[in-house]
Backbone as numpy.savetxt, mean C-alpha at the origin, in Angstrom:
# Nx Ny Nz CAx CAy CAz Cx Cy Cz
6.15 49.19 -9.23 7.24 48.35 -9.27 7.44 47.52 -8.03
7.20 48.21 -6.85 7.41 47.61 -5.53 6.41 46.48 -5.39
5.10 46.75 -5.91 4.00 45.73 -5.77 4.37 44.48 -6.59
5.00 44.82 -7.73 5.47 43.59 -8.60 6.45 42.71 -7.81
7.42 43.37 -7.22 8.45 42.62 -6.46 7.80 41.96 -5.19
6.88 42.53 -4.69 6.14 41.97 -3.42 5.43 40.67 -3.93
4.75 40.82 -5.01 4.08 39.69 -5.50 4.97 38.54 -5.83
6.04 38.87 -6.50 6.98 37.81 -6.94 7.53 37.08 -5.67
7.91 37.95 -4.71 8.42 37.37 -3.47 7.48 36.51 -2.73
6.25 36.91 -2.77 5.19 36.06 -2.07 5.06 34.76 -2.84
5.06 34.90 -4.17 4.90 33.62 -5.00 6.08 32.66 -4.73
7.29 33.21 -4.61 8.42 32.31 -4.42 8.26 31.77 -2.98
7.85 32.33 -1.99 7.75 31.82 -0.75 6.66 30.69 -0.68
5.60 30.98 -1.39 4.56 30.00 -1.52 4.96 28.67 -2.24
5.77 28.87 -3.26 6.35 27.83 -3.91 7.30 26.94 -3.05
8.07 27.63 -2.29 9.01 26.99 -1.30 8.14 26.10 -0.37
7.03 26.66 0.08 6.18 25.98 1.10 5.62 24.60 0.61
5.31 24.60 -0.78 4.71 23.45 -1.26 5.57 22.23 -1.33
6.85 22.46 -1.39 7.91 21.30 -1.40 7.78 20.48 -0.20
7.68 21.02 0.93 7.51 20.32 2.13 6.30 19.71 2.38
5.18 20.29 1.84 3.89 19.77 2.04 3.74 18.54 1.10
4.36 18.44 0.01 4.30 17.33 -0.87 4.97 16.05 -0.25
6.06 16.35 0.39 6.64 15.19 1.10 5.85 14.58 2.22
4.97 15.47 2.90 4.18 15.05 3.86 2.99 14.21 3.29
2.50 14.73 2.15 1.49 14.11 1.51 1.86 12.71 0.96
3.03 12.58 0.40 3.49 11.31 0.01 3.61 10.40 1.14
4.10 10.78 2.31 4.12 9.97 3.46 2.72 9.42 3.86
1.79 10.41 3.88 0.38 9.97 4.21 -0.14 8.99 3.19
0.18 9.19 1.96 -0.19 8.32 0.90 0.32 6.92 0.97
1.61 6.82 1.40 2.19 5.63 1.48 1.60 4.77 2.82
1.48 5.55 3.91 0.96 5.06 5.08 -0.48 4.52 4.77
-1.27 5.15 3.95 -2.59 4.71 3.68 -2.69 3.49 2.89
-1.71 3.39 1.96 -1.65 2.16 1.09 -1.25 1.08 1.87
-0.23 1.20 2.86 0.20 0.17 3.63 -1.03 -0.40 4.61
-1.68 0.56 5.04 -2.92 0.13 5.90 -3.99 -0.71 5.22
-4.13 -0.32 3.90 -5.10 -1.03 3.11 -4.53 -2.52 2.80
-3.25 -2.60 2.53 -2.57 -3.82 2.35 -2.76 -4.75 3.67
-2.39 -4.18 4.71 -2.52 -4.96 6.01 -3.96 -5.41 6.26
-4.96 -4.63 6.04 -6.37 -4.89 6.27 -6.74 -6.06 5.12
-6.31 -5.99 4.03 -6.60 -7.02 2.93 -6.00 -8.26 3.26
-4.73 -8.28 3.82 -4.21 -9.67 4.23 -4.84 -10.23 5.30
-5.12 -9.35 6.31 -5.87 -9.94 7.52 -7.27 -10.43 7.18
-7.92 -9.75 6.31 -9.32 -10.14 5.94 -9.39 -11.33 5.02
-8.46 -11.40 4.03 -8.33 -12.52 3.04 -7.49 -13.67 3.51
-6.69 -13.58 4.52 -5.71 -14.60 4.90 -6.47 -15.91 5.07
-7.45 -16.12 5.93 -8.15 -17.32 6.13 -8.65 -17.84 4.96
-9.31 -17.07 3.93 -9.88 -17.58 2.76 -8.75 -18.22 1.80
-7.72 -17.58 1.76 -6.61 -17.94 0.92 -6.04 -19.34 1.45
-5.84 -19.28 2.79 -5.36 -20.53 3.49 -6.26 -21.64 3.19
-7.52 -21.54 3.32 -8.58 -22.55 3.04 -8.51 -23.05 1.62
-8.35 -22.11 0.65 -8.17 -22.56 -0.80 -7.02 -23.43 -0.93
-5.87 -23.04 -0.37 -4.64 -23.79 -0.57 -4.79 -25.21 0.09
-5.41 -25.21 1.32 -5.57 -26.49 1.99 -6.47 -27.35 1.19
-7.51 -26.86 0.62 -8.49 -27.68 -0.24 -7.74 -28.17 -1.49
-6.86 -27.41 -2.08 -6.14 -27.86 -3.24 -5.12 -28.89 -2.94
-4.44 -28.73 -1.76 -3.52 -29.75 -1.34 -4.20 -31.10 -0.95
-5.22 -30.94 -0.38 -6.10 -32.23 -0.04 -6.48 -32.93 -1.31
-6.90 -32.20 -2.35 -7.32 -32.76 -3.67 -6.11 -33.47 -4.36
-4.94 -32.78 -4.31 -3.77 -33.30 -4.87 -3.34 -34.66 -4.20
-3.48 -34.58 -2.83 -2.98 -35.80 -2.10 -3.93 -37.00 -2.51
-5.28 -36.63 -2.50 -6.20 -37.82 -2.93 -5.95 -38.23 -4.36
-5.56 -37.38 -5.28 -5.51 -37.85 -6.59 -4.07 -38.47 -6.82
-3.25 -38.15 -6.13 -1.85 -38.76 -6.36 -1.69 -40.13 -5.73
-2.43 -40.45 -4.76 -2.56 -41.70 -4.10 -1.07 -42.05 -3.54
-0.36 -41.00 -3.06 0.97 -41.29 -2.44 0.88 -40.64 -0.97
1.94 -40.79 -0.31 2.07 -40.20 1.03 2.52 -38.77 0.83
2.05 -37.92 0.06 2.53 -36.55 -0.04 2.04 -35.79 1.20
2.87 -34.90 1.60 2.54 -34.04 2.71 2.26 -32.54 2.35
1.42 -31.88 2.97 1.27 -30.37 2.71 1.99 -29.83 3.84
2.71 -28.78 3.61 3.44 -27.99 4.48 2.72 -26.65 4.93
């Protein structure tokens, strides 16, 4: 009977320890996702800017007005 109580107590303590670990794991997961987003924005930023500039130039040429690209 004492062994059963000891096993139950150890299981309860182990269950309590997992709650704190999951919060840390979620924090690390969010930090990893944020890092991937930052890397993607830095890597793809010039490509996207170039695409928008080309599109704006094409629109200005086709519209034959004095439109400006901001």
